[in-house]
Every structure is written in C-alpha cells, then in structure tokens.
N, C-alpha and C positions, 0 to 999 in steps of 0.2 A: 573421560579425557580432560575435561575442564578447559579453561580459557587458554588459547594458544599463547605461548610465551611472548611472541612479538606484540600481540594485542595487549597483554598484561603490562608490558613495558610502557605502552602509550598512555595508560591511565594510572601509572604509579603515583603521579602528583596529586591524585584525587583522594588518596587515603587520608582520613581525618578531616576532610573538607565537608562543610555543611551543604545540604541541598540548596539552601537560600543563597549561599555564596555563588554557586554555579548558576542558578536562575537569574541572579542579579548581575552576572558576568563579572563579578569581582575576582573570580578564579576561572580560567579557561576550562571548559568542559572536555568531554571526550573529543579527540581530534577527528575531524571529518576530512575526507579526501577533497582535493580541489576538483571541481567538475571538469570532465574531459571535454575536448572539442575534436570531433572527427571530421575529416575532409570528405568522407564518403556518405555524409548525411546532410540533407538540406533542412535548415530550421526556418520556420515562418511564424511570426506572431499573428494572432488573430483574436476574434471575439465570437462568442456564441450568444444568441438571444436566449435569456432565461426568463422565468416568471417574475423575477424581481429586477430585471435589467441585464446589461451585458456581462458576460462571464469571460474574463481574459483566458486565453489558451495559447499553447505553443505547439505547433505541429512539427513533426520530424518525419522525413521520408528518405529512403535510400537515394543517393545521387544517381542520376541517369535512369530513374524509374518513370519518367514522364509517359503518360498514356497507359501505364500498367495498372490493372485493377489489383489492389493489395488487400490482404487481411489487415485488421486494425486492432490496436490496443488503446483503450482510454485509461490513462494512468493518473493515480491520485496520491500525491506525496503525503508523508506523515508529519508529525510535529505536535501531537497532543491536542489537536483541534485548534491550537492557538498560535503555533509557530510554523515555520517552513515556508518555502517558496519554490518557484519554478527553477531557480538557480542552484538549489542544493543538489549535491551529487545524487541523492536518492531519486530526484526528479530528472535533472538534466542528463546525468551520465547514463542512468538506466534506460531512459527513453532513447538515447542515441544508440546504445548497444542493441536494444531490441529492434529498432528501425533498421539497423545495418545488417544484423545477423539472422533475424527471423526469416526473411525481411518483412517489414510491415510499415504501415503508416501508424504513427503513435501521436496521440494528442494528450498533452499534459494539462491538467486542470488547475487553474489558479483560483480555487474556491475561497469564499469569504471565511475569515477566521474570527474566533472568539477573542476577547470579550466584546468587540465592537459589533459582531454579527453572531448571534446565538442560534441554537437549533430552532428551525430546520434549515437555516440559510445555506450552510455548506453542503448539506445533503441535497437541497434543491438545485444547487449549482452543478453537482456531480450528475444528477439525473438529467438535467437539461443538456449537458454535453453528450451523455450517452444517447439520449433521444435524437439529438442533432445528427450524430454519426449514423444511427440506424435509419432515420427518416431521409437524410440527404446523401446516402451512400453513393449513389450513382454520380452525383455532381462532385463528390469528394474523391472519386476514384477508388472507392472502397467497396469490398464485397460485404453486403449487409449480413450474409449468412456466416461470415467469419470475423465477427467483432467480439473481442474480449474486453473485459473490464478488470482492473486490478489496482492495488494500492498497498501501502505499507503502514502498519501500526494503526494510528487513528484514521489514516487514509483508507486502510483496509476495512475498518469499521464502517466508514461512509460508503465505500464501494459495495459492501455486502448489503447494507440497508437500502441502497439505491435499487438493487435487484429485488430484494425481499418485499419492498413497499410498492414495486411496480407490478403491472399485470404480467402473468406468466408468459403470455404470447409475445411480450416485448422484452424478453430477457436476452442477454448476450449469449454467445456460443460457449463462452468459458469465463471463469472467474478465478483470479489469482490473488490470494490473500497472504501477504508477507508479514510474519510475526504480528498477527492481527490482534487488536482489542475486540473481543467477541462478547464479553460480559463485564463491562466496567464496574459493576456493583458487586455481583455475586462471585465473579472470578471463575474458577479458583485462581489464587495467586500463589506463587512459589515463595518459600522463605528465602531470604537473601543468600545468594551463592557466595561461598567463601572467597572466590576469586574476584568479586566485584565490589568496589567501594559503595557505601550507602548513598553517596551523593548522586550516583547515576543509576541506581537500581530502580527498575520499573515495578514498584510494589503497589500494594492496595492504596496507601495514603496518597502517593503521587498521582496515580491514575484517577483515583476518586476525586481528588481536588481539580484535576484538569477537566474531568467530565462535568463536574458541577459548574465550572466556568463556561464550558460549552453549552450547557443547558440554560444557564443564565437565571437571574432572579425571576421567580414566578413561572419558570419553565415547567415542563412535564415532570411527573413523578419519576425520580431517577431509577426506580425499580421496574418501570414499565417494560413488559416483555418485548414490545416492538422496538425497543432501543437496544436490545441485546440479541445479536444474530443467533446465538446458541438457543435462546428461548423463543425466538420469533415464531408465530403461528404458521408462517408460510415457508418454513425451513425446507420442506420437501420439494419446493418449486425451484430450487437453485439449479443452475446448469452444472456441468462438470467443473469441479473446483479443486484448485491446488492450494494447500496450506503449507507454508514454510515455517519451520520452527528453528529459532536460535537457541543454542545450548544454554547460554548464560543469560537468561531472560525471565523476569518475574511473570511475564505473560504466557510463558510456554504452556503451563497446565491448562489455561483456558482455551488456548488455540488448539491444543490436543483434544480437549473436551468437545469443542465445537466440531472438529473433524469427525470424532466418534458419533456425535449426535446426528450430524448431517448424513453420515454413512448409514446409520440405523434408519433414518428417514427415507432412504432409497437414493440419495444423491451419489453420483460417481465422484469419489473423493480420492485424491492423491496427497500424500504427505511427504515432504522433503525435509529430512533432518539435516541441519547444518551445524557440524561440530566445531567447537573451539571459538565461537564468535559471540558477540554481544547482541542485544536488541538493537535494531537499526543498522545491521551490517551492510545493507545496500547503500548506506551513505559513505561507504569506504571503497566502493568499486573504483577500479582504475589504479588503486594503490595497494589494496590488500588482496593477495592471491586467493585466500579462502573465499572472499566475497566474489571475486571474479569467477572462480570455479562454480560457486553456487548459482550465479546468474546464468552461466552456460547451461547448467542442468535445468533450471526453471524455463529457459527459452526452449529447450528440447521438448518439455511438456507442452508448452504453448504451440510449438510447431506441429506436434501430433494432433492436438485438439482442434487446431484451425486448419488441419489438412494441408500443410504447406509442403509440397514436394513428396507427399506420401510417407512422411516420417512417422516413426513410432517412438513413444516415450512413456515414462511413468513417474 
C-alpha cells in the first residue's frame, strides 16, 4: 500500500532536508496533531514517589465516574528517550481517548529524559508509577487485577523493560507496545522506505545515536541483552502483549521480530498492522483518520484483556 497520500503531502517539505536541520528545528519536522481536550474526561496533575524523588504524572478519568472501580492504563510517551512530554498528542490525546472509551483510569508518566538523566532514570520512573498503581489500587479507585502498561516507541521500550526487569508476580495484566524500540543495537532495521524522507526515517544511525545518549557516558554496554526486550532473558514472563506496527517505519522489522520471539517463548501476543502510516502515528490522533481507527482497534484489544464489559478482541 505505501504511505497514505494525505500523510505523504504533510511531509513533502522534508525531501532533501537533513536530519540535523530537523533536530535543530531549523526546518519544521513532521506535523503532529494538536492535543485534543475532551469534556467527558477529568484531568488531574499529581506526583508519585519514586526511588530518586517525585515523578510527575497526569491522571485521566471518565467524567461522572466517582466511586467506580476502574481498570487502569499506565502510559509512557515516546520521543527517543530524549524528547516528548505529557502535552504531546501521543500522551495527552491517547490518554483521554482511552479514559473515555475503554473506559479506564489512565496515568501518563512524565519520566526523566536524557541527556540530563541517563539510564536507568527513566526506567525507574516508569516502574515506580506502575508499582504505585498496583500497590495503592484501592485508594486510587483502580482494580489491581486489571492494570495495563503501555507506551510508544522509546516509551514502549521503557514499558517493556519495566515489566521484564520486575518480578513476574508484579506484572501488569496486559502490555501495549506501539511501534516499539525492541532492540536498539541489533535491530533489525528496515532500509529506508521510498515514501519517507531521510530526515525523519527511524533508521539504525538515528536510533543508535539516541540510544547512546540515553545510556550516557560510562553507561552499560549498549549490546547488553537486558536492554533489548527481544533478547531479554525474562521474555517468557511477559503478560498478554499487543504490538502495533506502522507500515512506513524503520523499526517495523524489530517490532515484528520481538512479537515472533515473545510468541515462541509462550507469550500471548497480538499484532496490529497499521497500513499507510509513519512511525509515531499516535501523535496524529484527533486529526488523522487512520490513526483514529487504529486507536479504536487497540482499545478493543485492551478492553478484552482487561475484561471490560465482557468484550472480545484480537
């Protein structure tokens, strides 16, 4: 199929532009949707106590849900371990849509970013928030048996490692990995798609450079298996897992390889193929119909795994 014509038109200005120009913001990168604001969702700022201090979070709950015990999603935005915030559409819009339509309590994690905070700072923040939701579920109005963890891109990498590095008895009920980084060193990485300008292609050099920044000077060996979900020794301990693949994405082969390896290890794995979109398609929800349709399908899977209303999905 290739990139949808409407999406291709949005990135036409990036042909012939260098990656450095985009990173330095001399040239605007791929357009992201403006984050939506829903009247049927209540947003609350908060903090969670982590091993290194307070972790800022933002809670989302369906309006009128006071007193109801809800399933929950702990959500981790992407951004190459270095960028991103709770205000980007991938965080803000996705959290609201899940909260309103699953329905669920959603907590979005404002984890520490490189280069100021290198590994394992962000990972420790994500695990701290997951533990908080599991430990204090009753006080939070959440059903501890129906807590999911998810994230996009580098956020999906952190989400997967937060489960893999934790004790199996403390795992969430489900894991959602959207266009994940699953092996930032060995990949595999796809050759650049003809529909995507080099400046925004998620290839080996780009991801490798971001990963090195995340590990920091003197950090762990970048080839350490425990840093790659696909090669992690605890892979078989994962809960039911959804892996979503963007068609035009240099990370697609490694996300698919991860899904295959997890399935071979005995994990209940579902794969959602999303045609016609780029890496990071969740950052266009609210404005891009392909992304909106994909999110609806992903939520259907969450609804089934968290046993909301007896739904079924795959």
